[in-house]
C-alpha positions as CSV (number, residue, x, y, z in Angstrom):
1,X,0.0,0.0,0.0
2,X,2.8,2.4,1.0
3,X,4.8,1.6,-2.0
4,X,1.8,2.1,-4.3
5,X,1.2,5.5,-2.8
6,X,4.8,6.5,-3.2
7,X,4.7,5.4,-6.9
8,X,1.6,7.4,-7.5
9,X,3.1,10.4,-5.9
10,X,6.3,10.2,-7.9
11,X,4.3,9.7,-11.1
12,X,2.2,12.8,-10.6
13,X,3.3,16.3,-11.6
14,X,3.0,17.5,-8.0
15,X,5.1,14.6,-6.8
16,X,7.8,15.2,-9.4
17,X,8.0,18.8,-8.4
18,X,8.3,17.9,-4.7
19,X,11.0,15.4,-5.4
20,X,12.8,18.0,-7.5
21,X,12.5,20.6,-4.8
22,X,13.8,18.1,-2.2
23,X,16.9,17.3,-4.3
24,X,17.7,21.0,-4.8
25,X,17.4,21.6,-1.1
26,X,19.7,18.7,-0.4
27,X,22.3,20.2,-2.9
28,X,22.0,23.5,-1.1
29,X,22.5,21.9,2.3
30,X,25.7,20.0,1.3
31,X,27.0,23.1,-0.5
32,X,26.5,25.0,2.8
33,X,28.2,22.3,4.8
34,X,31.2,22.1,2.4
35,X,31.7,25.9,2.2
36,X,31.5,26.4,6.0
37,X,33.7,23.5,6.9
38,X,36.5,24.0,4.4
39,X,39.5,25.9,5.4
40,X,39.6,29.2,3.4
41,X,40.2,32.9,4.0
42,X,37.6,34.7,6.1
43,X,34.9,36.6,4.3
44,X,36.5,40.1,4.2
45,X,34.4,41.6,1.5
46,X,37.4,42.0,-0.9
47,X,37.1,41.4,-4.6
48,X,39.3,38.3,-4.3
49,X,37.0,36.9,-1.6
50,X,33.7,37.4,-3.4
51,X,34.8,36.8,-7.1
52,X,37.7,34.4,-6.8
53,X,36.6,32.4,-3.7
54,X,39.6,33.7,-1.8
55,X,41.9,31.6,-4.0
56,X,41.2,28.6,-1.9
57,X,39.4,26.0,-4.1
58,X,40.8,22.6,-4.8
59,X,41.2,21.2,-8.3
60,X,38.0,19.1,-8.0
61,X,35.8,22.2,-7.5
62,X,37.7,24.1,-10.2
63,X,36.9,21.2,-12.6
64,X,33.3,20.9,-11.5
65,X,32.7,24.6,-11.8
66,X,34.2,24.9,-15.2
67,X,32.2,22.0,-16.4
68,X,28.9,23.2,-15.3
69,X,29.5,26.8,-16.1
70,X,29.6,25.5,-19.7
71,X,27.3,22.6,-19.6
72,X,23.7,23.7,-19.1
73,X,20.4,23.3,-21.0
74,X,21.8,25.6,-23.7
75,X,24.0,22.7,-24.7
76,X,21.7,19.8,-23.8
77,X,18.6,21.4,-25.3
78,X,20.3,23.4,-28.1
79,X,22.8,20.8,-29.4
80,X,20.3,17.9,-29.1
81,X,17.8,20.3,-30.8
82,X,19.9,20.1,-34.0
83,X,19.3,16.3,-33.9
84,X,22.5,15.4,-35.6
85,X,25.9,14.0,-34.4
86,X,27.8,16.8,-36.1
87,X,27.2,19.2,-33.2
88,X,29.5,17.0,-31.0
89,X,32.4,18.9,-32.6
90,X,31.7,21.9,-30.4
91,X,32.5,19.8,-27.4
92,X,35.3,17.8,-28.9
93,X,37.0,21.0,-30.0
94,X,36.5,22.4,-26.5
95,X,39.3,20.0,-25.4
96,X,41.8,22.1,-27.4
97,X,40.5,25.3,-25.8
98,X,40.9,23.9,-22.4
99,X,44.5,22.8,-23.2
100,X,45.3,26.3,-24.2
101,X,43.8,27.6,-21.0
102,X,45.7,25.2,-18.8
103,X,49.2,25.6,-20.4
104,X,49.2,29.1,-21.7
105,X,46.6,31.4,-20.1
106,X,46.5,30.1,-16.5
107,X,50.2,30.9,-15.9
108,X,49.7,34.3,-17.4
109,X,46.6,35.2,-15.3
110,X,48.2,33.9,-12.1
111,X,51.6,35.5,-12.5
112,X,50.1,38.9,-13.5
113,X,47.7,38.8,-10.4
114,X,44.4,39.3,-12.3
115,X,41.0,39.3,-10.8
116,X,39.3,39.8,-14.1
117,X,40.5,38.8,-17.6
118,X,40.3,42.4,-18.6
119,X,43.0,43.4,-16.1
120,X,45.5,41.5,-18.2
121,X,44.7,43.8,-21.2
122,X,45.2,47.0,-19.2
123,X,48.6,45.7,-17.9
124,X,49.8,44.7,-21.3
125,X,48.7,47.8,-23.2
126,X,49.5,50.2,-20.4
127,X,46.1,51.9,-20.7
128,X,42.6,51.4,-19.3
129,X,40.5,52.2,-22.3
130,X,40.7,48.8,-23.8
131,X,39.9,47.2,-20.4
132,X,36.8,49.4,-20.2
133,X,35.6,48.6,-23.7
134,X,36.1,44.8,-23.4
135,X,34.3,44.8,-20.0
136,X,31.4,46.7,-21.5
137,X,31.1,44.2,-24.3
138,X,31.2,41.3,-21.9
139,X,28.6,42.9,-19.7
140,X,26.2,43.7,-22.6
141,X,26.5,40.1,-23.8
142,X,25.9,38.6,-20.4
143,X,22.9,40.8,-19.6
144,X,21.2,40.8,-23.0
145,X,22.1,37.3,-24.3
146,X,23.7,34.7,-22.1
147,X,21.8,35.0,-18.8
148,X,18.3,35.2,-20.4
149,X,19.2,32.5,-22.9
150,X,20.3,30.1,-20.2
151,X,17.0,30.7,-18.3
152,X,15.0,30.3,-21.6
153,X,16.6,27.0,-22.5
154,X,16.2,25.6,-19.0
155,X,12.6,26.7,-18.9
156,X,11.9,25.3,-22.3
157,X,13.4,21.9,-21.3
158,X,11.3,21.7,-18.1
159,X,8.2,22.7,-19.9
160,X,8.8,20.1,-22.6
161,X,9.7,17.3,-20.1
162,X,6.6,17.9,-17.9
163,X,4.4,18.4,-21.0
164,X,2.6,21.4,-19.5
165,X,1.3,24.6,-21.1
166,X,2.7,27.0,-18.6
167,X,4.4,30.3,-19.4
168,X,8.2,29.9,-19.6
169,X,8.7,32.4,-16.7
170,X,7.0,30.0,-14.3
171,X,10.1,28.0,-14.6
172,X,12.6,30.7,-15.4
173,X,11.9,33.0,-12.4
174,X,12.5,30.5,-9.6
175,X,15.7,29.3,-11.2
176,X,16.9,32.9,-11.6
177,X,16.1,33.8,-8.0
178,X,17.9,30.7,-6.6
179,X,21.0,31.5,-8.7
180,X,21.0,35.0,-7.4
181,X,20.8,33.8,-3.8
182,X,23.8,31.5,-4.3
183,X,25.8,34.5,-5.7
184,X,24.6,36.9,-3.1
185,X,25.1,34.7,0.0
186,X,28.1,32.6,-0.9
187,X,29.9,34.3,-3.8
188,X,32.0,32.2,-6.2
189,X,32.9,29.7,-3.5
190,X,29.3,28.6,-3.0
191,X,28.7,28.7,-6.8
192,X,31.7,26.5,-7.5
193,X,30.8,23.9,-4.9
194,X,27.2,23.8,-6.0
195,X,28.4,23.5,-9.6
196,X,30.4,20.4,-8.7
197,X,27.7,18.6,-6.8
198,X,25.0,19.4,-9.4
199,X,27.4,18.4,-12.1
200,X,27.9,14.9,-10.7
201,X,24.1,14.4,-10.8
202,X,23.6,16.0,-14.2
203,X,26.4,13.9,-15.9
204,X,25.2,10.7,-14.3
205,X,21.6,11.0,-15.2
206,X,22.4,12.4,-18.7
207,X,24.5,9.4,-19.4
208,X,21.6,7.2,-18.2
209,X,19.4,9.0,-20.7
210,X,21.9,8.3,-23.5
211,X,21.8,4.5,-22.6
212,X,18.0,4.4,-22.3
213,X,17.4,6.4,-25.5
214,X,19.6,4.0,-27.4
215,X,17.8,1.1,-25.9
216,X,14.5,2.6,-26.8
217,X,15.4,2.3,-30.6
218,X,17.2,-1.0,-30.2
219,X,20.5,0.7,-30.9
220,X,19.3,1.0,-34.5
221,X,19.6,4.3,-36.3
222,X,18.1,3.0,-39.6
223,X,15.7,5.5,-41.1
224,X,17.7,8.5,-39.8
225,X,19.1,10.5,-42.8
226,X,22.8,10.0,-43.3
227,X,23.6,13.7,-42.9
228,X,22.3,13.5,-39.3
229,X,24.7,10.7,-38.5
230,X,27.8,12.1,-40.3
231,X,30.6,13.8,-38.5
232,X,31.8,15.4,-41.7
233,X,29.7,18.6,-42.2
234,X,28.7,19.8,-45.7
235,X,29.1,23.4,-46.7
236,X,25.5,24.2,-45.7
237,X,25.6,22.3,-42.4
238,X,25.9,23.9,-38.9
239,X,29.6,23.0,-38.9
240,X,31.2,22.7,-42.3
241,X,34.2,20.3,-42.0
242,X,36.8,22.8,-43.1
243,X,35.8,25.2,-40.2
244,X,37.1,22.6,-37.7
245,X,40.7,23.7,-38.7
246,X,40.1,27.4,-39.0
247,X,37.4,29.3,-37.1
248,X,36.5,26.5,-34.6
249,X,40.0,26.7,-33.1
250,X,39.8,30.4,-32.4
251,X,36.2,30.2,-31.1
252,X,37.4,27.6,-28.5
253,X,40.4,29.7,-27.5
254,X,38.2,32.7,-27.0
255,X,35.5,30.8,-25.0
256,X,37.8,28.9,-22.7
257,X,40.7,31.3,-22.3
258,X,39.4,34.9,-22.4
259,X,35.8,34.5,-21.3
260,X,35.3,35.9,-17.8
261,X,32.7,33.3,-16.4
262,X,35.0,30.4,-17.5
263,X,38.5,31.7,-16.8
264,X,37.3,33.1,-13.4
265,X,36.9,29.6,-12.2
266,X,40.4,28.7,-13.2
267,X,41.7,31.6,-11.1
268,X,40.1,30.3,-7.8
269,X,42.8,27.8,-6.9
270,X,45.7,28.6,-4.6
271,X,48.4,27.8,-7.1
272,X,49.0,27.5,-10.9
273,X,49.5,23.7,-10.5
274,X,46.2,23.2,-8.7
275,X,44.4,25.3,-11.2
276,X,45.9,23.3,-14.1
277,X,44.8,20.1,-12.5
278,X,41.3,21.3,-12.4
279,X,41.3,22.5,-16.0
280,X,42.7,19.2,-17.2
281,X,40.1,17.3,-15.2
282,X,37.4,19.4,-16.9
283,X,39.0,18.7,-20.3
284,X,38.8,14.9,-19.6
285,X,35.1,15.2,-18.9
286,X,34.7,17.4,-22.0
287,X,36.0,14.8,-24.4
288,X,34.9,11.6,-22.7
289,X,31.3,12.3,-21.5
290,X,29.9,15.6,-22.8
291,X,29.9,14.8,-26.6
292,X,27.6,11.8,-26.1
293,X,25.0,13.5,-23.9
294,X,24.6,16.5,-26.2
295,X,23.9,14.8,-29.5
296,X,22.8,11.1,-29.1
297,X,19.4,11.8,-27.5
298,X,18.7,14.4,-30.2
299,X,19.3,11.9,-33.0
300,X,17.2,9.3,-31.1
301,X,14.5,12.0,-30.9
302,X,14.5,12.4,-34.6
303,X,13.8,8.7,-35.1
304,X,11.1,8.7,-32.5
305,X,9.4,12.1,-33.1
306,X,10.8,13.5,-36.3
307,X,12.2,17.0,-36.7
308,X,11.1,18.8,-33.4
309,X,14.1,21.1,-33.0
310,X,14.8,22.3,-29.4
311,X,11.9,20.3,-27.9
312,X,13.8,17.1,-28.8
313,X,15.7,16.6,-25.5
314,X,12.8,17.2,-23.2
315,X,10.6,14.8,-25.2
316,X,13.2,12.0,-25.2
317,X,13.7,12.3,-21.5
318,X,10.0,12.2,-20.9
319,X,9.7,9.1,-23.1
320,X,12.6,7.0,-21.8
321,X,13.1,7.9,-18.1
322,X,10.9,6.0,-15.6
323,X,8.3,8.5,-14.3
324,X,9.6,8.1,-10.7
325,X,12.9,9.6,-12.0
326,X,11.5,12.5,-13.8
327,X,11.5,14.8,-10.7
328,X,15.1,13.8,-9.9
329,X,16.3,14.6,-13.4
330,X,14.3,17.9,-13.5
331,X,16.1,18.8,-10.3
332,X,19.5,18.1,-11.8
333,X,18.7,20.1,-14.9
334,X,17.3,22.9,-12.8
335,X,20.5,22.7,-10.8
336,X,22.6,22.9,-14.0
337,X,20.7,26.0,-15.1
338,X,21.0,27.6,-11.6
339,X,24.7,26.8,-11.5
340,X,25.3,28.1,-15.1
341,X,23.3,31.3,-14.4
342,X,25.0,31.9,-11.1
343,X,28.4,31.5,-12.7
344,X,27.6,34.1,-15.4
345,X,26.0,36.3,-12.8
346,X,29.0,36.2,-10.5
347,X,31.4,36.9,-13.4
348,X,29.3,39.8,-14.6
349,X,29.1,41.4,-11.2
350,X,32.9,41.0,-10.9
351,X,33.4,42.9,-14.2
352,X,31.0,45.6,-13.1
353,X,32.5,46.0,-9.6
354,X,36.2,45.9,-10.5
355,X,36.2,47.5,-13.9
356,X,33.4,50.1,-13.6
357,X,32.2,50.8,-10.1
358,X,35.6,51.1,-8.6
359,X,37.0,53.1,-11.5
360,X,34.1,55.5,-12.3
361,X,31.9,55.7,-9.2
362,X,33.7,55.0,-5.9
363,X,36.0,52.5,-4.3
364,X,34.1,49.4,-3.0
365,X,34.4,48.9,0.7
366,X,32.3,45.7,0.8
367,X,31.9,43.7,-2.4
368,X,29.3,41.5,-0.7
369,X,26.9,44.4,-0.5
370,X,27.6,45.6,-4.0
371,X,27.2,42.1,-5.3
372,X,23.8,41.7,-3.7
373,X,22.5,44.9,-5.3
374,X,23.8,44.3,-8.8
375,X,22.8,40.6,-8.7
376,X,19.2,41.6,-7.9
377,X,19.0,44.1,-10.8
378,X,20.5,41.6,-13.3
379,X,18.2,38.8,-12.1
380,X,15.1,40.9,-12.8
381,X,16.3,42.0,-16.3
382,X,17.2,38.4,-17.2
383,X,13.7,37.1,-16.3
384,X,12.1,39.9,-18.3
385,X,14.2,39.1,-21.4
386,X,13.4,35.4,-21.5
387,X,10.5,35.8,-24.0
388,X,12.8,37.4,-26.5
389,X,14.3,34.0,-27.3
390,X,11.0,32.1,-27.8
391,X,11.1,32.4,-31.6
392,X,14.5,30.9,-32.0
393,X,14.5,27.8,-34.2
394,X,17.8,26.6,-32.6
395,X,19.1,28.3,-29.5
396,X,22.6,27.0,-29.8
397,X,23.1,28.2,-33.4
398,X,21.6,31.6,-32.6
399,X,24.0,32.0,-29.6
400,X,27.0,31.1,-31.7
401,X,26.1,33.6,-34.4
402,X,25.4,36.4,-31.9
403,X,28.7,35.4,-30.1
404,X,30.6,36.2,-33.3
405,X,29.8,39.9,-33.1
406,X,32.1,40.4,-30.1
407,X,34.1,37.2,-29.6
408,X,36.6,37.6,-32.4
409,X,37.2,41.3,-32.0
410,X,37.8,40.7,-28.3
411,X,40.1,37.8,-29.0
412,X,42.1,40.0,-31.4
413,X,42.9,42.3,-28.5
414,X,44.2,39.4,-26.4
415,X,46.3,38.0,-29.3
416,X,47.9,41.4,-30.0
417,X,48.5,41.9,-26.3
418,X,50.2,38.5,-25.9
419,X,52.3,38.4,-29.1
420,X,53.3,42.0,-29.5
421,X,54.9,44.8,-27.5
422,X,54.8,48.6,-28.2
423,X,51.0,48.6,-29.1
424,X,49.0,51.4,-27.5
425,X,45.6,50.8,-25.9
426,X,44.0,53.1,-28.4
427,X,45.1,50.8,-31.2
428,X,43.5,47.8,-29.5
429,X,40.3,49.8,-29.0
430,X,40.2,50.7,-32.7
431,X,40.7,47.1,-33.7
432,X,37.9,45.8,-31.5
433,X,35.4,48.5,-32.7
434,X,36.4,47.8,-36.3
435,X,35.9,44.1,-35.8
436,X,32.4,44.5,-34.3
437,X,31.4,46.7,-37.3
438,X,33.1,44.4,-39.8
439,X,31.3,41.3,-38.6
440,X,28.0,43.1,-38.3
441,X,28.4,44.3,-41.9
442,X,29.3,40.9,-43.2
443,X,26.1,39.5,-41.7
444,X,23.8,42.3,-42.8
445,X,25.0,43.5,-46.2
446,X,24.5,40.9,-49.1
447,X,28.0,39.7,-50.1
448,X,29.0,39.3,-53.7
449,X,29.9,36.1,-55.5
450,X,31.5,33.3,-53.6
451,X,31.6,35.4,-50.4
452,X,27.8,34.9,-50.1
453,X,28.3,31.2,-49.5
454,X,30.7,31.6,-46.6
455,X,29.6,30.1,-43.3
456,X,29.4,32.4,-40.2
457,X,32.4,30.6,-38.7
458,X,34.4,31.6,-41.8
459,X,33.2,35.2,-41.3
460,X,34.4,35.0,-37.7
461,X,38.0,34.1,-38.9
462,X,37.9,36.9,-41.3
463,X,36.8,39.3,-38.5
464,X,39.6,38.1,-36.2
465,X,42.5,38.7,-38.7
466,X,40.9,41.9,-40.0
467,X,40.7,43.2,-36.4
468,X,44.4,42.3,-35.7
469,X,45.6,43.9,-38.9
470,X,43.5,47.1,-38.3
471,X,44.8,47.4,-34.7
472,X,48.5,47.1,-35.8
473,X,47.9,49.5,-38.8
474,X,46.4,52.2,-36.5
475,X,49.2,51.7,-34.0
476,X,51.8,52.4,-36.8
477,X,50.1,54.8,-39.1
478,X,48.0,56.9,-36.7
479,X,49.7,56.7,-33.4
480,X,53.2,56.4,-34.8
481,X,54.2,53.4,-32.7
482,X,56.2,50.4,-34.0
483,X,54.9,47.0,-32.7
484,X,57.5,44.4,-31.9
485,X,56.6,40.7,-32.4
486,X,57.7,38.8,-29.3
487,X,55.9,35.5,-29.9
488,X,55.0,33.0,-27.3
489,X,58.2,33.7,-25.2
490,X,56.9,37.1,-24.5
491,X,53.6,36.0,-23.0
492,X,54.7,35.7,-19.4
493,X,56.4,38.9,-18.1
494,X,59.9,38.7,-16.6
495,X,58.7,40.6,-13.5
496,X,56.0,38.0,-12.8
497,X,56.3,36.1,-9.5
């Protein structure tokens, strides 16, 4: 009798929501216990305390935080929404980006004492204008695109999985509020620990979904079009094969090595070696587990339901998971969205506090208080912007295209800063502004001849090199400065500790 009642409870919508809420509360409890028991610097309200966890995180939490900062419903929903194996290249190529972060950028960030990635630019160029510009672009992207997109994809997944006709903000608002509470009450330390615990659950159940979905079709993909099973993309595919060796490389370097919400996690360890261990562990997860969970269920969904775009993952989960597990998986996915959103939120607040508030308004005496205020404002704006993404056919492709507007111009500033000396900050600013306008023009103005057939990843490569050349040209022809190429040996300054 008791077991039947429990089964009925777990199978009902109300029961699933209760199970999900209980799991989220449990994650919150163990996160609190871990962060309060661990030996770390006292909460002194400094930028390092709030935004870099006091530099006291072990490699496991660095790895967990990096993994879940990236892996959320944007990937699970968006990549599976393409319903083709080809999208696994985004994750496989991410391994290269993480290697670059571990062996090149982590030593640079640590030995130059950075709190934000933009500090590196100011130190290399000897001027604050480029730091302000890049921070502004990161802030605009986070507020208008990445935070609301994360909430949208998470809300869409939960709505699809529970098969309810509720407004998306019913799901988005609670997740946004919980993410803000983690950021406000625990800073990056709490966010990283919660990321790790949530990540273990997400990866475990996501792999179970892969196995159950394959079992549901008898491990037989017959009937699925060949182009959806191929790993060699055609020219008109989401990832043409040639772009793996051109634009994809630079996209991954930008995302993993210069993107504040990601690199911030790599700067939370006490030493370079501990940080590198965390990054390498995240890279192992990236190449061994993540590619399977972001494409296989989507292809299975094509065989079961046809072309259903971003609704594919939620429908597959609802179809293959036992009903008593639905609430648990919903909790893990909600946890992933909360962790992802909290990570972006913390990184965004850090950029505002360190690069804008301190510089243009007033010195910050207590970053905890400022973080609370800014987090509350950003949470409200993110919830309000969720409906903007409802008409997107594919959230992941939309995000990648939008990302190109700023990612390659920003990366150009980092490349010039690392490989050249004698370049003024104004030149870097000119290169970034030119790159944004250049990429925007390429995507708006009809291109002549063969240029019209170029993929947006090709356009991103063109933007990167055009931005670099423009920056160096302005430095020489307008500012009268001669840039000196120093190569990789010049990356880490001699005066570094």
